[in-house]
C-alpha positions as CSV (number, residue, x, y, z in Angstrom):
1,M,123.3,118.8,62.9
2,T,126.9,120.1,63.5
3,I,129.3,117.4,64.8
4,S,132.8,118.0,65.9
5,S,135.5,115.6,67.0
6,S,138.4,116.0,69.4
7,P,141.0,113.8,71.1
8,Y,140.7,112.6,74.6
9,T,142.4,114.9,77.1
10,G,141.6,113.5,80.6
11,A,139.1,113.0,83.3
12,R,136.6,115.5,81.9
13,D,136.4,113.6,78.6
14,L,136.1,110.3,80.5
15,R,133.0,111.8,82.2
16,A,131.7,112.8,78.7
17,M,132.2,109.2,77.5
18,Q,130.4,107.9,80.6
19,D,127.5,110.4,80.0
20,L,126.9,108.8,76.6
21,V,127.0,105.3,78.2
22,A,124.5,106.3,80.8
23,R,122.2,108.0,78.2
24,L,122.1,104.8,76.1
25,W,122.0,102.3,78.9
26,S,119.6,99.4,79.1
27,P,119.9,96.1,81.0
28,A,121.0,94.5,77.8
29,A,123.7,97.2,77.1
30,R,127.3,96.3,76.5
31,R,128.6,99.2,78.7
32,H,128.0,100.6,82.1
33,V,129.6,103.8,83.5
34,G,131.6,101.7,86.0
35,D,133.2,99.7,83.2
36,L,134.9,102.8,81.8
37,A,136.1,103.9,85.2
38,W,137.7,100.5,86.0
39,E,139.2,100.0,82.6
40,R,140.7,103.4,82.3
41,H,142.3,103.4,85.7
42,Q,143.1,99.7,86.6
43,H,146.5,100.0,84.9
44,T,148.9,103.0,85.1
45,G,151.1,104.1,82.2
46,R,149.1,102.6,79.3
47,E,147.7,105.9,78.1
48,P,150.1,106.2,75.1
49,E,148.6,102.8,73.9
50,W,145.1,104.2,73.9
51,P,144.3,106.8,71.1
52,T,140.8,108.0,72.0
53,M,138.5,110.3,70.2
54,L,135.1,111.9,71.1
55,W,132.4,113.2,68.7
56,R,130.1,115.9,70.1
57,S,126.9,117.7,68.9
58,G,125.1,120.5,70.7
59,G,127.4,120.2,73.7
60,R,126.9,116.5,74.4
61,T,128.9,113.4,73.3
62,V,127.2,111.4,70.6
63,A,130.1,108.9,69.9
64,W,133.5,107.9,71.1
65,G,136.2,105.5,70.0
66,W,138.9,104.0,72.2
67,I,141.8,102.2,70.4
68,E,144.1,99.7,72.1
69,L,147.1,99.6,69.9
70,P,148.1,98.0,67.7
71,G,144.7,97.0,66.4
72,H,141.6,96.8,68.7
73,L,138.7,99.3,68.9
74,D,136.0,99.9,71.5
75,L,133.3,102.3,70.4
76,M,129.9,103.7,71.3
77,V,127.7,105.5,69.0
78,D,124.3,107.1,69.6
79,P,121.8,105.2,67.4
80,A,120.2,108.6,66.6
81,C,123.5,109.3,64.6
82,P,124.2,105.9,63.0
83,G,126.4,107.4,60.3
84,L,129.0,108.2,63.0
85,A,129.8,104.6,63.3
86,D,131.3,104.7,59.8
87,E,133.3,107.8,60.8
88,V,134.7,106.1,64.0
89,L,135.7,103.0,62.0
90,T,137.4,105.1,59.4
91,W,139.3,107.0,62.1
92,F,140.3,103.6,63.6
93,A,141.7,102.4,60.2
94,E,143.6,105.6,59.8
95,T,145.0,105.7,63.3
96,A,145.9,102.0,64.0
97,P,148.2,100.2,61.6
98,A,147.3,96.7,60.4
99,T,148.5,93.9,62.7
100,P,150.3,91.3,60.6
101,T,151.3,89.1,63.6
102,V,149.5,88.0,66.7
103,P,150.6,89.6,70.0
104,T,150.4,88.0,73.4
105,V,146.9,88.5,74.7
106,P,146.8,89.9,78.3
107,T,144.5,88.5,80.9
108,V,142.0,90.4,83.0
109,P,139.4,89.5,85.5
110,T,136.1,88.0,84.4
111,V,134.6,86.1,87.2
112,P,135.0,85.6,91.0
113,G,137.1,82.6,91.9
114,A,138.1,81.8,88.3
115,P,141.6,81.8,86.8
116,A,142.5,84.7,84.6
117,V,141.3,84.5,81.1
118,P,141.4,86.8,78.1
119,A,138.6,89.3,78.2
120,R,138.5,92.7,76.4
121,P,140.9,92.0,73.6
122,V,144.0,94.0,73.0
123,A,145.2,94.2,69.4
124,A,144.3,90.9,67.7
125,G,141.6,90.2,70.3
126,P,140.9,87.6,73.0
127,A,141.0,84.4,71.0
128,A,144.7,84.3,69.9
129,P,143.6,83.7,66.3
130,S,145.8,82.6,63.5
131,A,148.7,84.7,62.3
132,G,147.8,87.4,59.8
133,A,144.8,88.6,61.8
134,G,143.7,92.2,61.2
135,R,141.8,94.7,63.2
136,T,139.2,93.7,65.8
137,V,136.1,95.4,67.3
138,M,133.6,94.1,69.9
139,A,129.9,94.8,69.4
140,A,126.8,93.5,71.1
141,S,123.6,92.0,69.7
142,S,121.9,95.0,71.3
143,E,123.7,97.4,69.0
144,P,122.3,96.8,65.5
145,H,123.5,100.1,64.2
146,L,127.1,99.1,65.0
147,L,126.7,95.6,63.5
148,A,125.5,97.2,60.3
149,A,128.5,99.6,60.1
150,L,130.9,96.7,60.8
151,D,129.4,94.8,57.9
152,R,129.8,97.8,55.6
153,H,133.5,98.0,56.6
154,G,134.2,94.4,56.0
155,Y,134.2,93.1,59.5
156,R,132.9,89.6,60.1
157,R,132.1,87.8,63.4
158,D,134.9,85.6,64.7
159,D,133.1,82.5,65.8
160,T,136.4,81.1,67.1
161,A,136.8,83.9,69.7
162,P,135.4,84.0,73.2
163,W,132.1,85.9,73.6
164,F,130.5,87.6,76.5
165,C,127.1,87.3,78.0
166,H,125.3,90.4,79.4
167,M,123.2,89.4,82.4
168,A,120.9,91.3,84.7
169,R,118.8,90.8,87.8
170,E,116.4,92.9,89.8
171,L,117.5,93.6,93.4
172,D,114.2,93.4,95.2
173,R,114.9,89.9,96.6
174,L,118.5,89.1,97.4
175,P,119.7,86.1,99.4
176,V,121.6,86.7,102.6
177,P,125.4,86.4,102.1
178,R,127.0,83.7,104.3
179,V,130.7,83.0,104.8
180,P,132.5,80.1,106.6
181,A,133.5,80.4,110.2
182,G,136.4,82.8,110.7
183,Y,135.7,84.9,107.6
184,R,133.9,88.2,107.6
185,L,132.5,90.5,105.0
186,R,133.4,94.2,105.1
187,T,134.1,97.2,102.9
188,V,137.6,98.2,101.7
189,T,139.3,101.1,103.5
190,S,142.3,103.1,102.4
191,A,144.5,101.0,104.7
192,D,143.3,97.8,102.9
193,V,144.5,98.9,99.5
194,P,147.8,96.9,99.6
195,A,145.9,93.7,100.7
196,R,143.2,94.3,98.2
197,V,145.7,94.6,95.4
198,L,147.5,91.5,96.5
199,A,144.2,89.6,96.4
200,H,143.5,90.9,92.9
201,R,147.0,90.0,91.6
202,A,146.7,86.5,93.1
203,A,143.2,85.9,91.7
204,F,144.1,87.1,88.2
205,H,147.7,86.4,87.8
206,P,149.4,87.8,85.8
207,S,148.0,91.3,86.6
208,R,149.2,94.8,86.0
209,V,147.0,96.2,88.8
210,T,149.1,98.1,91.4
211,E,148.5,100.0,94.5
212,E,149.0,103.2,92.5
213,S,146.4,102.1,89.9
214,Y,143.9,101.0,92.5
215,L,144.2,104.4,94.3
216,A,143.4,105.9,90.9
217,V,140.3,103.6,90.6
218,R,139.2,104.8,94.1
219,A,139.5,108.4,93.0
220,A,137.5,108.0,89.8
221,W,133.8,108.7,89.4
222,P,131.5,106.9,90.2
223,Y,133.6,104.8,92.7
224,R,131.9,104.5,96.1
225,P,133.8,102.9,99.1
226,D,130.5,101.5,100.4
227,L,130.3,99.3,97.2
228,D,133.9,98.0,97.4
229,W,133.8,94.7,99.4
230,I,136.2,92.0,100.6
231,A,135.8,88.7,102.4
232,E,138.5,88.9,105.1
233,A,140.2,85.6,105.9
234,P,140.9,84.5,109.5
235,D,144.5,85.8,109.1
236,G,143.3,89.3,108.1
237,S,144.1,89.0,104.4
238,A,141.7,89.8,101.6
239,A,140.4,86.3,100.5
240,A,137.9,87.5,98.0
241,F,136.6,90.8,96.6
242,C,133.8,92.4,94.7
243,L,133.7,96.0,93.4
244,A,130.2,97.2,92.4
245,W,129.6,100.5,90.6
246,L,126.4,102.5,90.7
247,D,125.0,104.5,87.7
248,P,122.7,106.8,89.7
249,S,120.8,108.1,86.6
250,N,119.6,104.6,85.8
251,A,119.6,103.1,89.3
252,A,121.8,100.3,87.9
253,A,124.8,98.6,89.5
254,A,127.5,96.6,87.8
255,I,130.0,94.1,89.1
256,E,133.5,94.8,87.9
257,P,135.7,93.1,89.0
258,A,135.3,90.3,91.5
259,G,137.6,87.5,92.4
260,T,138.9,85.0,94.9
261,A,142.5,84.3,95.9
262,P,143.5,80.7,94.9
263,E,143.9,79.4,98.4
264,H,140.4,80.4,99.4
265,R,138.4,79.1,96.5
266,R,135.5,76.6,96.7
267,L,134.3,78.0,100.0
268,G,131.4,80.1,98.6
269,L,133.3,83.4,99.1
270,A,132.7,84.6,95.6
271,R,128.9,84.3,96.0
272,A,129.0,85.8,99.5
273,V,131.1,88.9,98.6
274,C,129.1,89.6,95.4
275,L,125.9,89.4,97.4
276,A,127.3,91.8,100.0
277,A,128.1,94.3,97.3
278,L,124.7,93.9,95.7
279,H,123.0,94.5,99.1
280,A,125.0,97.6,99.5
281,A,124.2,98.7,95.9
282,R,120.5,98.3,96.7
283,E,120.8,100.4,99.8
284,A,122.6,103.1,97.7
285,G,119.6,103.2,95.3
286,A,120.2,100.6,92.7
287,R,117.1,98.7,91.5
288,R,118.9,96.2,89.2
289,A,122.4,94.9,88.6
290,V,124.3,93.8,85.5
291,V,127.4,91.7,84.9
292,G,129.2,90.6,81.7
293,P,131.0,87.3,82.1
294,R,132.3,84.9,79.4
295,G,129.5,83.0,77.8
296,D,131.3,80.5,75.6
297,D,131.9,76.9,76.3
298,G,135.6,77.5,76.8
299,H,135.0,79.1,80.2
300,P,131.6,78.1,81.7
301,V,132.2,78.9,85.3
302,P,131.2,82.6,85.1
303,G,127.8,81.9,83.7
304,R,127.1,79.2,86.3
305,L,128.1,81.5,89.2
306,Y,126.0,84.4,88.1
307,R,123.0,82.3,87.1
308,G,123.2,80.9,90.7
309,L,123.0,84.5,91.9
310,G,119.8,85.1,89.9
311,F,121.2,86.9,86.9
312,E,119.6,86.1,83.5
313,P,121.2,86.5,80.1
314,L,119.9,89.3,77.9
315,A,122.4,89.9,75.1
316,R,125.9,88.9,73.9
317,T,129.0,90.6,72.7
318,D,131.2,89.1,69.9
319,V,134.5,89.8,68.4
320,Y,134.3,91.2,64.8
321,R,137.4,91.0,62.7
322,R,138.6,92.5,59.5
323,E,141.4,90.6,57.8
324,E,144.2,92.7,56.3
């Protein structure tokens, strides 16, 4: 098997990364094609912080690595080519310097209606570990070939870090969404982008999502406007939101992200707007849906919400760290 590698160059390579995600997808998978679209476009101007490499064989992607400088790696490797995990980890070590100090950990959305919390780690990871921490990687219990490679390279699970629970549910029987009097559920239009961004920034303060970046999200595959929902408040503002993504090859939807503005919390809007998006996803062809909230005791709200929506846990993702 001849394998070549090349650096990321743009949208075509993102589609190649998503193709690998879709090919390897299962309900317990760590990644969904929508995750990559959201994470690559939700912030503008961060591309210089993201060295990214793709490995190909026979015209299709068999591995990729995405570094968030100075010291965090996301990767996906086809289990049919397990040795590539070692190559990706070696590239990571050669590309990203060791991180002798702990940077500030940014916050990103993890659950509707909850305050912003650390999620995908940047540099030293989501747990703000002790000074002197080294490189970090996240891997799921559903990726044994990656766990074996991490062990070979000296990475150990960080039991002090937050972890994430991969949950799924079938979409054959969905409750009817209900909102309080004066609120209504509807899809986002181009005219709603400023209000949608304001709601996001309020729900997940501090946030780097801007109107420019949300327009980039809307232009990315596989974004669909019929899966982008808000709960509109009586004053016309966006009170809550849920963006669902459809992987058509697997008939699978993913929620990423969803949230509620602080002044509209505890009204059941998170549940309602997620159900509206899930109903729309089912109408678009999805047979199941997945979500990946925090699973640790430090942030129990996400699990309670999604279990209440009928999602069941299937796998977990942990932070693996190599001390330098």
